[in-house]
C-alpha positions, -999 to +999 in steps of 0.1 A: +005+231-040-019+199-039-032+182-005-010+158-013+022+168-029+040+170+008+034+135+015+041+119-019+076+140-015+082+125+015+075+090+006+097+090-025+124+106-003+121+080+023+100+047+016+104+041-018+142+040-017+140+017+015+117-011-003+140-004-035+164-016-015+144-047-010+144-062-045+110-041-056+104-021-084+082+010-087+057+010-118+039+042-122+014+031-152-013+036-131-002+067-111-012+089-096-045+069-082-021+035-078+015+032-074+023-006-080+061-022-065+067-060-079+096-082-070+102-119-080+108-141-054+117-181-057+083-189-064+062-164-068+061-125-072+054-099-047+033-075-055+019-043-036+005-010-043+001+026-028-037+035-030-045+071-029-076+085-020-100+090-042-111+123-030-077+137-028-075+136+008-039+129+019-047+093+032-035+060+015-034+023+017-014-007+008-027-037-006-004-066-014+001-100-020+014-126-043+014-139-077+027-168-089+061-165-117+034-173-146+009-148-143-028-156-135-052-161-157-092-148-153-124-126-171-109-150-204-075-130-204-041-137-191-021-114-171+020-118-169+035-110-133+049-079-145+013-062-151+001-080-123-024-055-097-026-065-059-061-066-058-062-097-086-043-115-071-057-144-048-043-140-012-056-100-019-048-080+014-045-051+029-021-029+053-035-001+075-027+013+110-061+016+125-093-009+124-118-001+098-130-001+063-131+033+055-105+056+047-103+073+080-084+038+091-060+046+062-021+063+065-033+098+066-019+131+071-049+149+079-061+146+118-095+135+132-118+161+132-122+154+174-085+160+177-089+189+153-115+203+179-089+197+209-063+216+192-043+196+174-031+210+136-047+204+109-022+179+093+008+156+106+037+159+093+044+135+061+075+126+083+052+112+109+031+091+087+062+078+067+073+069+102+042+049+104+049+036+071+081+022+076+074+011+113+042-013+101+056-025+060+076-056+081+042-069+086+040-072+049+076-086+048+065-115+071+035-124+058+052-129+021+078-148+043+058-168+067+027-163+060+015-145+088-010-120+087+000-088+110-023-075+134-022-041+107-036-069+082-071-073+070-073-101+038-101-099+017-118-126-009-109-120-042-137-135-065-136-152-102 
């Protein structure tokens, strides 16, 4: 079993069914590195991805944004909303539990070296990580509904 297998299974068991009930559809064309989700709203498309840490550690972050229903044009190409990646949208935003830019701030199953030094196990339970994700994801819904960034969100500029 790989280092992310248990966490991926727990996300598939608990988080994905919860967001599918909210109208999101999973696109696994960019898996395993990215799980991309999209749902049509009244005048736009809500898009987010679960981006796994590239070195195989059990960590991920949520990148999200909105896309016009007609899609976006950039680099001389037109991309339909069905193919949109959240890193391409103009309001690209990240949802992470801690402040910071490295994967240490991401949702993570592995504990910090300092906590391990004081006796914490090397891995948190996958359920704890999914609980944290489910607790923070409403900030994304609030962003899509009101345009308000939550305390665990950071917006970044996408250059064209």
